Structure formats: structure tokens, C-alpha cells
DRENFIMAR-110419 format. One line per field, with one value per residue (C-alpha): residue number from 1; residue in three letters; x, y, z. Coordinates in nm, 4 decimals, padded with zeros to 6 digits. Layout:
<sites>
koltor <- c(NUM,...)
lumdren <- c(Ala,...)
x <- c(X,...)
y <- c(Y,...)
z <- c(Z,...)
</sites>
This chain:
<sites>
koltor <- c(1,2,3,4,5,6,7,8,9,10,11,12,13,14,15,16,17,18,19,20,21,22,23,24,25,26,27,28,29,30,31,32,33,34,35,36,37,38,39,40,41,42,43,44,45,46,47,48,49,50,51,52,53,54,55,56,57,58,59,60,61,62,63,64,65,66,67,68,69,70,71,72,73,74,75,76,77,78,79,80,81,82,83,84,85,86,87,88,89,90,91,92,93,94,95,96,97,98,99,100,101,102,103,104,105,106,107,108,109,110,111,112,113,114,115,116,117,118,119,120,121,122,123,124,125,126,127,128,129,130,131,132,133,134,135,136,137,138,139,140,141,142,143,144,145,146,147,148,149,150,151,152,153,154,155,156,157,158,159,160,161,162,163,164,165,166,167,168,169,170,171,172,173,174,175,176,177,178,179,180,181,182,183,184,185,186,187,188,189,190,191,192,193,194,195,196,197,198,199,200,201,202,203,204,205,206,207,208,209,210,211,212,213,214,215,216,217,218,219,220,221,222,223,224,225,226,227,228,229,230,231,232,233,234,235,236,237,238,239,240,241,242,243,244,245,246,247,248,249,250,251,252,253,254,255,256,257,258,259,260,261,262,263,264,265,266,267,268,269,270,271,272,273,274,275,276,277,278)
lumdren <- c(Unk,Unk,Unk,Unk,Unk,Unk,Unk,Unk,Unk,Unk,Unk,Unk,Unk,Unk,Unk,Unk,Unk,Unk,Unk,Unk,Unk,Unk,Unk,Unk,Unk,Unk,Unk,Unk,Unk,Unk,Unk,Unk,Unk,Unk,Unk,Unk,Unk,Unk,Unk,Unk,Unk,Unk,Unk,Unk,Unk,Unk,Unk,Unk,Unk,Unk,Unk,Unk,Unk,Unk,Unk,Unk,Unk,Unk,Unk,Unk,Unk,Unk,Unk,Unk,Unk,Unk,Unk,Unk,Unk,Unk,Unk,Unk,Unk,Unk,Unk,Unk,Unk,Unk,Unk,Unk,Unk,Unk,Unk,Unk,Unk,Unk,Unk,Unk,Unk,Unk,Unk,Unk,Unk,Unk,Unk,Unk,Unk,Unk,Unk,Unk,Unk,Unk,Unk,Unk,Unk,Unk,Unk,Unk,Unk,Unk,Unk,Unk,Unk,Unk,Unk,Unk,Unk,Unk,Unk,Unk,Unk,Unk,Unk,Unk,Unk,Unk,Unk,Unk,Unk,Unk,Unk,Unk,Unk,Unk,Unk,Unk,Unk,Unk,Unk,Unk,Unk,Unk,Unk,Unk,Unk,Unk,Unk,Unk,Unk,Unk,Unk,Unk,Unk,Unk,Unk,Unk,Unk,Unk,Unk,Unk,Unk,Unk,Unk,Unk,Unk,Unk,Unk,Unk,Unk,Unk,Unk,Unk,Unk,Unk,Unk,Unk,Unk,Unk,Unk,Unk,Unk,Unk,Unk,Unk,Unk,Unk,Unk,Unk,Unk,Unk,Unk,Unk,Unk,Unk,Unk,Unk,Unk,Unk,Unk,Unk,Unk,Unk,Unk,Unk,Unk,Unk,Unk,Unk,Unk,Unk,Unk,Unk,Unk,Unk,Unk,Unk,Unk,Unk,Unk,Unk,Unk,Unk,Unk,Unk,Unk,Unk,Unk,Unk,Unk,Unk,Unk,Unk,Unk,Unk,Unk,Unk,Unk,Unk,Unk,Unk,Unk,Unk,Unk,Unk,Unk,Unk,Unk,Unk,Unk,Unk,Unk,Unk,Unk,Unk,Unk,Unk,Unk,Unk,Unk,Unk,Unk,Unk,Unk,Unk,Unk,Unk,Unk,Unk,Unk,Unk,Unk,Unk,Unk,Unk,Unk,Unk,Unk,Unk)
x <- c(-02.2669,-01.9966,-02.0378,-02.0064,-01.6924,-01.5467,-01.6045,-01.4506,-01.1398,-01.1034,-01.1026,-00.9014,-00.5525,-00.4121,-00.0515,-00.0071,00.2814,00.4224,00.7724,00.7231,00.8711,00.6318,00.6757,00.4453,00.1950,00.2111,00.1782,-00.1470,-00.2743,-00.1781,-00.4449,-00.7193,-00.9784,-01.3387,-01.4961,-01.5910,-01.6067,-01.2490,-01.3160,-01.4231,-01.1038,-00.8896,-01.0604,-00.9827,-00.6178,-00.5739,-00.6482,-00.2786,-00.1865,-00.0426,-00.2237,-00.5551,-00.4707,-00.4134,-00.7225,-00.9788,-00.9167,-00.6031,-00.6914,-00.7853,-00.4908,-00.6202,-00.9639,-00.7985,-00.6091,-00.9238,-01.1127,-00.8339,-00.9269,-01.2820,-01.1585,-00.9215,-01.2066,-01.4234,-01.1530,-01.0297,-00.6748,-00.6397,-00.6571,-00.4233,-00.1755,-00.4137,-00.3732,-00.0204,00.1530,-00.1125,-00.0765,00.3014,00.2611,00.0226,00.2486,00.5307,00.3126,00.4623,00.1460,00.1540,-00.2266,-00.2224,00.0302,-00.1611,-00.4797,-00.3014,-00.1396,-00.4789,-00.6101,-00.3083,-00.4335,-00.7643,-00.5828,-00.3702,-00.6851,-00.8042,-00.4728,-00.3768,-00.0444,00.1614,00.0850,00.1026,00.4562,00.5712,00.3864,00.2590,00.5394,00.7858,00.5232,00.4486,00.8172,00.8304,00.5359,00.7120,00.9848,00.7473,00.6056,00.4109,00.0918,00.1560,00.3065,-00.0039,-00.1994,00.0067,00.0373,-00.3388,-00.3703,-00.0299,-00.1765,-00.4227,-00.1395,00.1257,-00.1100,-00.1434,00.2303,00.4295,00.5664,00.9269,00.8490,00.6481,00.9452,01.1497,00.9328,01.0230,01.3413,01.1455,00.8788,01.1185,01.1228,00.7581,00.8708,01.0390,00.8090,00.8559,00.6773,00.7505,00.4140,00.2341,00.1355,-00.1576,00.0986,00.2475,-00.0982,-00.1813,00.1490,00.0623,-00.2815,-00.1345,00.1293,-00.1474,-00.2874,00.0557,00.1188,-00.0823,00.1380,00.4768,00.6458,00.7307,01.0961,01.0080,00.7775,01.0428,01.3302,01.1573,00.8173,00.9116,01.1610,00.9054,00.6349,00.8615,00.9472,00.5771,00.5083,00.7447,00.5920,00.5310,00.1645,-00.0774,-00.2971,00.0019,00.0980,-00.2560,-00.2793,00.0793,-00.0211,-00.2691,00.0011,00.2415,-00.0333,-00.1275,00.2394,00.2665,-00.0422,00.0906,00.4269,00.2590,00.0557,00.3639,00.5364,00.8588,00.8020,01.1520,01.0489,00.7554,00.9763,01.2389,00.9725,00.8178,01.1572,01.2279,00.8924,00.9727,01.3229,01.2341,00.9045,00.8250,01.1636,01.1859,01.3099,01.0443,00.6832,00.5652,00.7541,00.6040,00.2619,00.3183,00.3787,00.0479,-00.1420,00.0084,-00.0823,-00.4333,-00.4931,-00.3373,-00.5757,-00.8709,-00.7548,-00.7130,-01.0702,-01.2018,-01.0079,-01.0815)
y <- c(-01.0248,-00.7683,-00.8146,-01.1917,-01.1471,-00.9081,-01.1495,-01.4269,-01.2203,-01.1103,-01.4648,-01.6066,-01.7090,-01.7750,-01.6801,-01.3227,-01.1748,-00.8714,-00.8245,-00.7842,-00.5090,-00.3864,-00.2231,00.0767,-00.1470,-00.4081,-00.1299,-00.0217,-00.3789,-00.4267,-00.1724,-00.3649,-00.5528,-00.6660,-00.5788,-00.2155,-00.0181,00.0413,00.4081,00.4588,00.3020,00.5044,00.8204,00.7283,00.6477,00.9834,01.1627,01.1430,01.3531,01.6840,01.8779,01.7629,01.9285,02.2589,02.2497,02.0433,02.0349,02.1036,01.8157,01.5644,01.3408,01.3313,01.2270,00.9583,00.8274,00.8270,00.6166,00.3723,00.0988,00.0981,00.0723,-00.2096,-00.3915,-00.3624,-00.4784,-00.7559,-00.8616,-01.0302,-00.6852,-00.5140,-00.4685,-00.2053,00.0076,-00.0669,00.2151,00.4650,00.3619,00.4042,00.7441,00.8578,00.7156,00.9415,01.2485,01.5782,01.6673,01.5147,01.5061,01.2539,01.0327,01.0700,00.9465,00.6350,00.5785,00.5671,00.3050,00.0834,-00.1796,-00.2026,-00.2422,-00.5189,-00.7175,-00.6832,-00.7836,-01.0704,-01.1512,-01.2182,-00.8922,-00.7035,-00.8276,-00.7348,-00.4102,-00.2601,-00.3266,-00.0934,00.1819,00.1133,00.1427,00.4763,00.6078,00.5126,00.7662,01.0366,01.3424,01.2925,01.3794,01.0727,00.8455,00.8762,00.7049,00.3860,00.4110,00.4145,00.0856,-00.0627,-00.3789,-00.4232,-00.4145,-00.6154,-00.9012,-00.9638,-01.0142,-01.3332,-01.3713,-01.3387,-01.0198,-00.8914,-00.9296,-00.6920,-00.4042,-00.4633,-00.2667,00.0319,00.0664,00.2717,00.5363,00.6226,00.7828,01.0555,01.3061,01.6265,01.8125,01.6974,01.8396,01.5871,01.3724,01.2141,01.0398,00.8660,00.7835,00.6091,00.4223,00.2876,00.1743,-00.0036,-00.1756,-00.3269,-00.4887,-00.5927,-00.8026,-01.0828,-01.0881,-01.1366,-01.3902,-01.3400,-01.2762,-01.0175,-00.8426,-00.8333,-00.7307,-00.4740,-00.3631,-00.3419,-00.0512,00.1464,00.0838,00.2026,00.5150,00.5913,00.5387,00.8257,01.0588,01.4215,01.4055,01.2304,01.0941,00.9090,00.7720,00.6486,00.4325,00.3162,00.1748,-00.0485,-00.1439,-00.2558,-00.4450,-00.6280,-00.7000,-00.8589,-01.0692,-01.1778,-01.2817,-01.4582,-01.6706,-01.7570,-02.0909,-01.9156,-01.7423,-01.5916,-01.2869,-01.2134,-01.2377,-01.0094,-00.7611,-00.7557,-00.7037,-00.4170,-00.2559,-00.2716,-00.1349,00.1385,00.2625,00.1149,00.2162,00.5351,00.8324,01.0513,01.0278,01.0302,00.7062,00.5367,00.6595,00.5027,00.1676,00.1995,00.2818,-00.0183,-00.2483,-00.1034,-00.1857,-00.5279,-00.5977,-00.5140,-00.7748,-01.0300,-00.9653,-01.0033,-01.3243,-01.4700)
z <- c(-02.2970,-02.2311,-01.8551,-01.8899,-02.0978,-01.8403,-01.5536,-01.7617,-01.8288,-01.4666,-01.3372,-01.6249,-01.5156,-01.8599,-01.9307,-02.0452,-02.2381,-02.0572,-02.1949,-02.5694,-02.7825,-03.0494,-03.3872,-03.4525,-03.6281,-03.3535,-03.0956,-03.2544,-03.2626,-02.8981,-02.8042,-02.9821,-02.7760,-02.8177,-02.4825,-02.5520,-02.8777,-02.9870,-03.0618,-02.7012,-02.5674,-02.8086,-02.6879,-02.3275,-02.4023,-02.5735,-02.2448,-02.1569,-02.4602,-02.3264,-02.5983,-02.4546,-02.1241,-02.3039,-02.5219,-02.3293,-01.9540,-01.7499,-01.5165,-01.7846,-01.6873,-01.3302,-01.4555,-01.6650,-01.3609,-01.1489,-01.4029,-01.4812,-01.2279,-01.3622,-01.7195,-01.6193,-01.4468,-01.7570,-01.9976,-01.7678,-01.6943,-02.0349,-02.1953,-01.9495,-02.2352,-02.3730,-02.0586,-01.9459,-02.1362,-02.0313,-01.6684,-01.6763,-01.8416,-01.5685,-01.2955,-01.4157,-01.4744,-01.3607,-01.1664,-00.8179,-00.8115,-01.0959,-00.9184,-00.5927,-00.7600,-00.8835,-00.5435,-00.3737,-00.6168,-00.6847,-00.4377,-00.6259,-00.9553,-00.8025,-00.7191,-01.0779,-01.2377,-01.0094,-00.8459,-01.1596,-01.3393,-01.0105,-00.9472,-01.2977,-01.3726,-01.0463,-00.7977,-00.9798,-00.9806,-00.6141,-00.5296,-00.7076,-00.5084,-00.1840,-00.2666,-00.3878,-00.2141,00.1077,-00.0790,-00.2974,-00.0300,00.1869,-00.0904,-00.0721,00.3071,00.3623,00.1740,00.2507,00.4023,00.1155,-00.1380,00.0469,00.1263,-00.2481,-00.2949,-00.2619,00.0958,-00.0214,-00.2112,00.0838,00.3184,00.1056,00.2239,00.5881,00.5257,00.3926,00.6620,00.8730,00.6001,00.6684,00.9947,00.7889,00.6209,00.4246,00.7045,01.0593,01.1682,00.9510,01.2510,01.0658,00.8465,01.1502,01.2850,00.9599,00.9773,01.3238,01.2076,00.9068,01.1195,01.3319,01.0179,00.8940,01.2063,01.0481,00.7379,00.9019,01.1247,01.4917,01.4061,01.1433,01.3884,01.6552,01.4282,01.2059,01.3391,01.7069,01.6662,01.4652,01.7259,02.0091,01.8138,01.7622,02.1333,02.2061,01.9455,02.0390,01.9329,02.1693,01.8885,01.7438,02.0848,02.1581,01.8474,01.9090,02.2487,02.0709,01.8206,02.0940,02.2764,01.9575,01.9037,02.2488,02.1799,01.8405,01.9840,02.2762,02.0358,01.8285,01.8795,01.9858,02.3193,02.3360,02.1343,02.3651,02.6748,02.5197,02.4143,02.7609,02.9245,02.6871,02.7673,03.1371,03.0899,02.8409,02.9843,03.3264,03.4686,03.2662,03.4774,03.3099,03.4216,03.0597,02.9941,03.2992,03.1926,02.8511,03.0192,03.2082,02.8896,02.7076,02.9967,03.0028,02.6377,02.6881,02.9795,02.7570,02.5051,02.7844,02.8969,02.5460,02.4883,02.8327)
</sites>
């Protein structure tokens, strides 16, 4: 019966109140639900109490953050109000490991809550993680496509201006961060228009193609090739022509052999796609 109720809540699109101010008594009532025993939920919510970390387990907040998507799935989106305060408390925890745990699962929580609650309650937390330490930022970067595809197209476009920031890391030797960025950009090509790709993703792709680490450059060649294919299939061919001309000018005619080699690698990947499509 509890499982049936959970599934009903998850798929229920009824209007939810998200901007209410509660008195202490109303605050207590706001945590009441009928899916699991209330004492069990209260015990879980108390895991964010700092005194518990001193007396029970120093990493109890991290455990709480790790379990939160599962608790949200069980309670359903209709009972998200029971977890909202706890989630915000964990998202601002002083321990980066706690925030990192939430960053890696925020896309899963967005699926559970739906687009309306995600826009109101998760997007601000997501924006905070984007400005956090690299150890936290990598969590949202690894699932950037999974999260952005759940947002409204207009809201999704706002993040085009921030993608460039992923090129800057706390440690310049963190090349895996840039590799992950290139892989996510390949997936993001399907979410944006030809103009957005040309104006915002193209400069990032060219920067990654000139990276000092070969692993980053290799995945970037695939990114540029996919970009050419995406623009070729778009109704406006001007962007594809401009991109091709820029590739020739920047890499094919590059005075350095490494630049000319980059052009060959991009063409090689592109030829593989042509063979697969033809």
C-alpha cells in the first residue's frame, strides 16, 4: 500500500505550495505525512543537527545527504515540503563532502520532483554548486545534461553564459574536469539551437581543442565533429559554413604542426560519422 501511494504521489501533478511562511506549530505540521512512520522521518530529519555529528557520527550529515533522493522518492513530490528545509540545510553545510554528495544526485532529485519544484527549489541550489569548489562542481558537471534537459528551454538558455566558467578550475592540472566538460557538451548539442551552438559552445570547443593535455584534445575532436554535423543538419547552413571556414583558418592553415594535426584529427572523426550515416 505504501508503494502504491508513493507511485501515486510521484506521478501526481497537483499544485503544491512552495512559498509559505510557517509559525512554529505550522512548521511542525508541515513535516507530517502518512507514507512512512512519522517517528522514522523525524529521526532522519534530525541527522542535520550539529550535536548529532559530535555524539553519533562525524559524517552523519553526509549519510543524510546520500539517502535524501531515496527518501524523496519514497515520500513522493507531494511531501517534498517535509524535506525541503533539510535539503537546503545540507546544501549549505560547511563540509564540502556533504555538498558534493548532493551535487552528484541533484539530477535524480529533479526527476522525482518534476519541473515546477525543480525550478523553484533546486535551481538556486544548482546555481550555488556551480560556484563551489571543484570537488563540488564536478558533481553537477558530470550530470549537466541530465539536469538541464529537465528545465524549461528559456531557463536552460541562461546557463549558456556560464558554461565558459567550467574552463577555469582551482587546479589547472585538473584535466579530467575539462574532459568531462567536453563529453557533456557533446550531449548538450541536442538541447540548443544552431545559433546557440555557434555563439556559445563553439568558442569552448575550440579552446578545448588547443588544450595542453592530449586526452582533453581527443574528446574535443569528437565534440567539434559532432558540432559540424549538428549545424549541417540545421535549416540554416550559414553557421556550418562559417564554422568550417574557421576550422580551416585556425587549424588547417596554422603555422604550427600541432594545429594542422588537429585539423586532420577533426576531419578523421568527421569521416567516420559520414561513413556511419552513409
